TIKOLRO-887863 format. One line per field, with one value per residue (C-alpha): x, y, z; residue number from 1. Coordinates in steps of 0.02 Angstrom, whole numbers, plus 50000, padded with zeros to 5 digits. Each point is the difference from the previous one (the first is absolute). Example, Ala and Ser with C-alpha at 12.3 -4.5 7.8 and 13.67 -1.06 7.14 Angstrom:
<atoms>
px = c(50615,50069) $
py = c(49775,50172) $
pz = c(50390,49967) $
nr = c(1,2) $
</atoms>
This chain:
<atoms>
px = c(50281,49875,49989,49942,49909,49963,49940,49900,49927,50080,50106,50178,50104,50183,50110,50031,49856,49813,49926,49858,50074,49965,50118,50051,50061,50084,50089,49982,50084,49938,50043,49909,49922,49889,49834,49924,50121,49907,49947,50014,49938,49911,49948,49980,49889,50074,49891,49986,50132,50183,50133,50144,50158,49957,50041,50163,49994,50182,49972,49892,50019,49932,50008,50137,50048,49920,50043,49940,49815,49975,49955,49989,49829,50062,50094,50058,49836,49888,50120,50027,49814,49962,50136,49929,49826,50085,50073,50173,50097,50155,50047,50170,49992,50145,50099,50034,50156,49998,50151,50108,49918,50087,49940,50010,49891,49872,49985,49972,49863,49910,50008,49921,49858,49970,50023,49837,49904,50001,49868,50117,50188,50113,50181,50086,50093,50113,49993,50169,49982,50165,50143,50131,50163,49936,49839,50082,50156,49925,49812,49943,50117,49956,49813,50015,50088,49854,49873,49953,50057,49920,50000,49921,50077,49909,50048,49868,49914,50071,50106,49999,50080,50178,50131,50080,50155,49894,49909,50165,50058,49838,50010,50179,49942,49864,50129,50114,49861,49887,49850,49875,49975,49826,49995,49865,50049,49943,50112,49989,50069,49886,49848,50048,50025,49832,49909,50068,49948,49824,49975,50062,49867,49865,49980,49985,49854,50033,49995,50163,50088,50007,50065,50141,50060,49983,50066,50173,50032,49977,50085,50158,50016,49971,50138,50117,49965,50037,50160,50059,49960,50098,50152,49996,49939,49857,49821,49859,49810,49915,49840,49827,50035,49857,50033,50071,50158,50063,49955,50102,50151,49988,49986,50152,50101,49958,50048,50175,50004,49962,49895,49865,49832,49834,49840,49833,49841,49809,49990,50098,49879,49836,50022,50054,50053,49820,49950,50095,49881,49859,49905,50069,50128,49928,50150,50111,49932,50107,50161,50143,50174,50031,49825,49878,50031,49892,49921,50159,50095,49869,50020,50189,49992,49892,50130,50135,49907,49967,50178,50087,50078,49905,50025,49906,49826,49990,49877,50118,49867,50029,49838,49936,49824,49915,49879,50132,50120,50132,49973,49957,49908,50130,50026,49971,50124,50045,49924,50098,50006,50180,49936,49877,50068,50063,49921,49839,49929,50002,50057,49824,49954,50165,49959,49816,50044,50139,49899,49849,50089,50136,49940,49813,50025,50136,50145,50105,49986,49957,50179,50067,49884,50074,50176,49968,49911,50088,50137,50109,49990,50061,50141,50050,50011,50075,49842,49985,49958,49938,49878,49919,49952,49894,50124,50044,50106,49938,49905,49813,49968,49847,49864,49840,49916,49829,50048,49821,49948,49954,50026,50005,50144,49936,50066,49859,50090,50171,50079,50143,50018,49960,49832,50003,50066,50066,49925,49820,49873,50114,49910,50106,49978,50097,50013,50101,49879,50120,50180,50110,50170,50109,49851,49881,49857,50013,49849,49874,49850,50018,50010,50149,50046,50185,50069,50094,50182,49984,50119,50187,50151,50098,50187,50054,50142,50096,49917,50067,49960,50123,50156,50107,50011,50189,50040,50187,50003,50065,50006,50181) $
py = c(51555,50016,49887,50010,49835,49878,49825,49955,49840,49872,49846,50030,49854,49994,49853,49968,50071,50029,50133,50125,50169,50168,50062,50183,50067,50164,50056,49828,49907,49898,50111,49917,49835,49988,50046,50173,50081,50165,50113,49975,50085,49837,49851,49834,49875,49824,49914,49815,50013,49951,50133,49918,50057,50029,49854,50004,49897,49979,49901,50086,50035,50165,50076,49877,49952,49831,49952,50048,50042,49971,50141,49992,50044,50114,50163,50078,50090,49848,49882,50111,50040,49814,49968,50134,49921,49837,50076,50036,50160,49958,49893,49953,49976,49959,50111,49870,50010,49918,49942,50145,50129,50113,49956,50182,50051,49865,50070,50175,49933,49916,50156,50094,49872,50013,50187,50077,49839,49910,49996,49911,49995,49901,49945,49905,49837,49979,49856,49953,49927,50059,49957,50094,50064,50179,49959,49894,50106,50174,50021,49870,50048,50184,49962,49897,50147,50110,49894,49864,49866,49843,49921,49850,49872,49872,49820,49989,50102,50048,50156,49997,49834,50019,49865,49930,50104,50158,49953,49982,50170,50084,49916,50061,50180,49972,49940,50148,50131,49927,49977,49858,49882,49936,49843,49933,49817,49894,49903,50087,49859,49871,50111,50027,49812,49956,50139,49939,49820,50052,50107,49860,49888,50130,50042,50188,50047,50111,49850,49938,50153,49908,49842,50100,50062,49851,49999,49928,50153,50113,49884,49983,50186,50038,49877,50075,50180,49953,49912,50153,50113,49884,50016,50189,50002,50118,49996,49978,50007,49862,50079,49927,49823,49885,49827,49889,49944,50175,50050,49855,50060,50166,49909,49893,50152,50079,49841,50027,50175,50091,50158,49941,50085,49951,50080,49926,50072,49984,49897,49860,49994,50015,49937,49835,49945,49943,50183,50008,49871,50122,49987,50092,50126,50020,49910,50143,50103,49892,49993,50059,49937,49895,49930,49950,49819,49880,49983,49931,50150,50115,49913,50014,50187,50023,49902,50112,50153,49923,49938,50158,49923,50135,50169,50096,49984,50101,50006,49992,50114,49990,50058,49971,50018,49837,50052,50093,49947,50107,49894,49820,49964,49951,50118,49937,49867,49950,49833,49930,50025,50055,50171,50033,50142,49932,50083,50031,50147,49990,50158,50042,49826,49947,50062,49949,49823,49976,50081,49891,49836,50030,50104,49969,49812,49988,49950,50152,50132,50182,50047,49875,50076,50172,49931,49905,50142,50157,49995,49866,50089,50161,49909,49900,50149,50139,50092,49956,50082,50145,49879,49838,50031,50106,50086,50176,50078,49885,50066,49999,49864,49914,49882,49990,49829,49931,49824,49936,50072,49867,50027,49891,50049,50059,50103,50123,50043,50027,50168,49958,49991,49816,49930,49847,49934,49821,49990,50031,49925,49970,50047,50091,50059,50158,50153,50162,50147,50148,50030,50145,50047,50116,50059,50033,49888,49928,49887,50040,49893,49913,50160,50076,50163,50017,50105,49931,50044,49988,49851,50032,49906,49932,49974,49849,49953,49839,49848,49927,49830,50030,49985,49848,49854,50015,50184,49971,49868,50047,49905,49982) $
pz = c(51536,49858,49849,49821,50022,50140,49956,50154,50071,49886,50032,49942,49939,49952,49955,50185,50103,50002,50115,50022,49961,49921,49865,49992,49833,49959,49840,49922,50144,50146,50149,50145,50052,50153,50077,50023,49877,50004,49857,49814,49844,49957,50104,49907,50090,49980,50129,49962,49864,49980,49974,49905,49911,49818,49887,49903,49842,49953,49840,49869,49814,49935,49825,49953,49822,49964,49822,49826,49995,50187,50119,50190,50068,50139,49995,50163,50028,49985,50090,50151,50010,50000,50129,50116,49996,50049,50159,49931,50030,49896,49851,49928,49811,49885,49883,49867,49894,49828,49901,49944,50112,50124,50174,50053,49851,50043,50176,49930,49887,50144,50105,49855,49994,50188,50025,50060,49965,50168,50135,50123,50025,49884,49986,49859,49989,49849,49875,49928,49825,49925,50118,49900,50072,49990,50092,50136,50019,49994,49990,50126,50143,49976,50001,50159,50079,49944,50095,49874,50119,49928,49829,49917,49884,49894,49964,49862,49862,49831,50016,50190,50051,50064,49985,50157,49962,49990,50160,50090,49939,50054,50171,50018,49973,50130,50125,49966,50009,50136,49884,50011,49853,49956,49892,49883,50005,49851,49880,49831,49892,50080,49969,49818,49977,50077,49907,49833,50039,50051,49846,49886,50079,49965,50184,49988,50114,50152,50117,49926,50068,50167,49916,49921,50170,50121,50177,49956,49890,50151,50124,49895,49970,50184,50048,49870,50053,50181,49948,49903,50147,50114,49887,50013,50182,49962,50067,49873,49997,49900,49940,49965,50063,49950,50073,50136,49909,49963,50178,50067,49901,50093,50167,49959,49953,50167,50092,49930,50073,49838,49992,49880,50010,49922,49937,49948,49927,50007,49840,50082,50146,49904,49821,49923,49826,49970,49990,49835,49923,49962,49836,49848,50065,50176,50072,49940,50146,50116,49900,50110,50038,50096,49968,50137,50053,50101,50171,50079,49936,50076,50168,49985,49968,50155,50098,49930,50063,50170,50024,49942,49844,49907,50080,49865,49929,49839,49856,49849,49925,49812,49919,49824,49934,49951,49863,49902,49860,50087,50155,50038,49837,49872,49853,49825,49948,50179,50047,50148,50188,49968,49947,50142,50108,50165,50150,50095,50098,50189,50088,50060,50060,50083,50174,50012,49942,50128,50139,49965,49964,50128,50148,49992,49979,50134,49889,50051,50135,49970,50043,49873,49872,50032,49987,49838,49912,50064,50132,49921,49832,50081,50088,49846,49884,50106,50053,50184,50122,49892,49919,50053,50181,50115,50114,50052,49863,49860,49850,50034,49869,50071,49942,50100,49988,50040,50055,49990,49834,49872,49815,49846,49887,49833,49855,50038,50163,49921,49959,49881,49812,49970,49946,50114,50165,50011,50174,49943,50118,50149,50162,50129,50178,50043,49888,49997,50012,50006,49948,50056,49927,50103,50101,49855,49948,49826,50024,50135,50040,49832,49896,49911,50087,49960,49860,49850,50031,50188,50004,50010,49935,50150,49992,50101,50116,49981,50074,50161,49923,49859,50107,49955,50119,50001,49967,50021,49863,49828,49837,49949) $
nr = c(1,2,3,4,5,6,7,8,9,10,11,12,13,14,15,16,17,18,19,20,21,22,23,24,25,26,27,28,29,30,31,32,33,34,35,36,37,38,39,40,41,42,43,44,45,46,47,48,49,50,51,52,53,54,55,56,57,58,59,60,61,62,63,64,65,66,67,68,69,70,71,72,73,74,75,76,77,78,79,80,81,82,83,84,85,86,87,88,89,90,91,92,93,94,95,96,97,98,99,100,101,102,103,104,105,106,107,108,109,110,111,112,113,114,115,116,117,118,119,120,121,122,123,124,125,126,127,128,129,130,131,132,133,134,135,136,137,138,139,140,141,142,143,144,145,146,147,148,149,150,151,152,153,154,155,156,157,158,159,160,161,162,163,164,165,166,167,168,169,170,171,172,173,174,175,176,177,178,179,180,181,182,183,184,185,186,187,188,189,190,191,192,193,194,195,196,197,198,199,200,201,202,203,204,205,206,207,208,209,210,211,212,213,214,215,216,217,218,219,220,221,222,223,224,225,226,227,228,229,230,231,232,233,234,235,236,237,238,239,240,241,242,243,244,245,246,247,248,249,250,251,252,253,254,255,256,257,258,259,260,261,262,263,264,265,266,267,268,269,270,271,272,273,274,275,276,277,278,279,280,281,282,283,284,285,286,287,288,289,290,291,292,293,294,295,296,297,298,299,300,301,302,303,304,305,306,307,308,309,310,311,312,313,314,315,316,317,318,319,320,321,322,323,324,325,326,327,328,329,330,331,332,333,334,335,336,337,338,339,340,341,342,343,344,345,346,347,348,349,350,351,352,353,354,355,356,357,358,359,360,361,362,363,364,365,366,367,368,369,370,371,372,373,374,375,376,377,378,379,380,381,382,383,384,385,386,387,388,389,390,391,392,393,394,395,396,397,398,399,400,401,402,403,404,405,406,407,408,409,410,411,412,413,414,415,416,417,418,419,420,421,422,423,424,425,426,427,428,429,430,431,432,433,434,435,436,437,438,439,440,441,442,443,444,445,446,447,448,449,450,451,452,453,454,455,456,457,458,459,460,461,462,463,464,465,466,467,468,469,470,471,472,473,474,475,476) $
</atoms>
């Protein structure tokens, strides 16, 4: 048997095993694993390097409407290029519906934005902002059937927050169609109340963003989301969990036999609310929701990763330029943290941060790293075993890592559309040097070699995780 490519001499790691092995690739698929595989058009020497499944970042925002006068820093070209340099082979951004919009039309618009503009593979989640009878009764079930098998609901933000009644209706559609619901859990009314009080007291600097969204706001909404899911008997994913108390709500739900899943992000391991205290508007660089917390919350999020309470480690990449009135610097007439765009860039730094802080420092194993950054994402969102593993028959989506390479994260190393990284100056050990999507290098030895448009849109199956706990149960 001959191959298009053999990756030779590396150490292969999956979510369950680590072994010395050569990888044979033909027609974009992994077709053999072993030693002495024979001839190939190209031999890639991976001696001393790790050969891992490419990262899957299942929580990113790209080219998304962000409010009047605000523009996201990344389109699909810049975001997927940045992701590839960070060792990722697939991202899952959101097709965001706004009030009054057809969900089907929104999906068409996002496909138009992504068509021919991706360096790596993509698939879309849906955001449900208008839970009308037409959307829930017709469009959403049809889209799930077409492979859009996960959707996100918000419990905060003007124009996005759903009422409890709307949440219950959306969850009912998820149960009936086999889709997975992702929940942004923060109490909208509490945030509005606290924001008004802070502004009335003249506390408008970026640091007060964190004060407007304290831990109880997230804890209460997490508890409520779990309670609503329990009523419908539908699994849910609580995204971007930032603290111990919200994490404990997930653990308690599981102790009752509920299928409640959790996700956390680099900002909750590496940043704290003190980062928002920069002079002038510097703190705006760190404004995201939920906000970074404190050292105890960082420790709790590590525990959540180690104990399996969090099965996903995503970036929540939501990029805005800093030195730009269409980004983090407030436009004329806007003087409060309320108007700072929520979100920070992170798709390129997600994997190096977790590898360095997790694997290199002994907090998690290499296999756990693979699970948290790739395999679990594929399993959660209907992509496994095509994606998320190194196995015969899987797509040849591979990241080659130098586990000993030392770098200091800097904006000068980044490849996206933002003008800053919130992780500036963080020293890491372990770095992705090459990224291959379906057997073709997108990044090789630190240089972009892939072609724009080389990434495909991937339709997804229904998640095994989305099955109800009691499938025979019905609401009467």
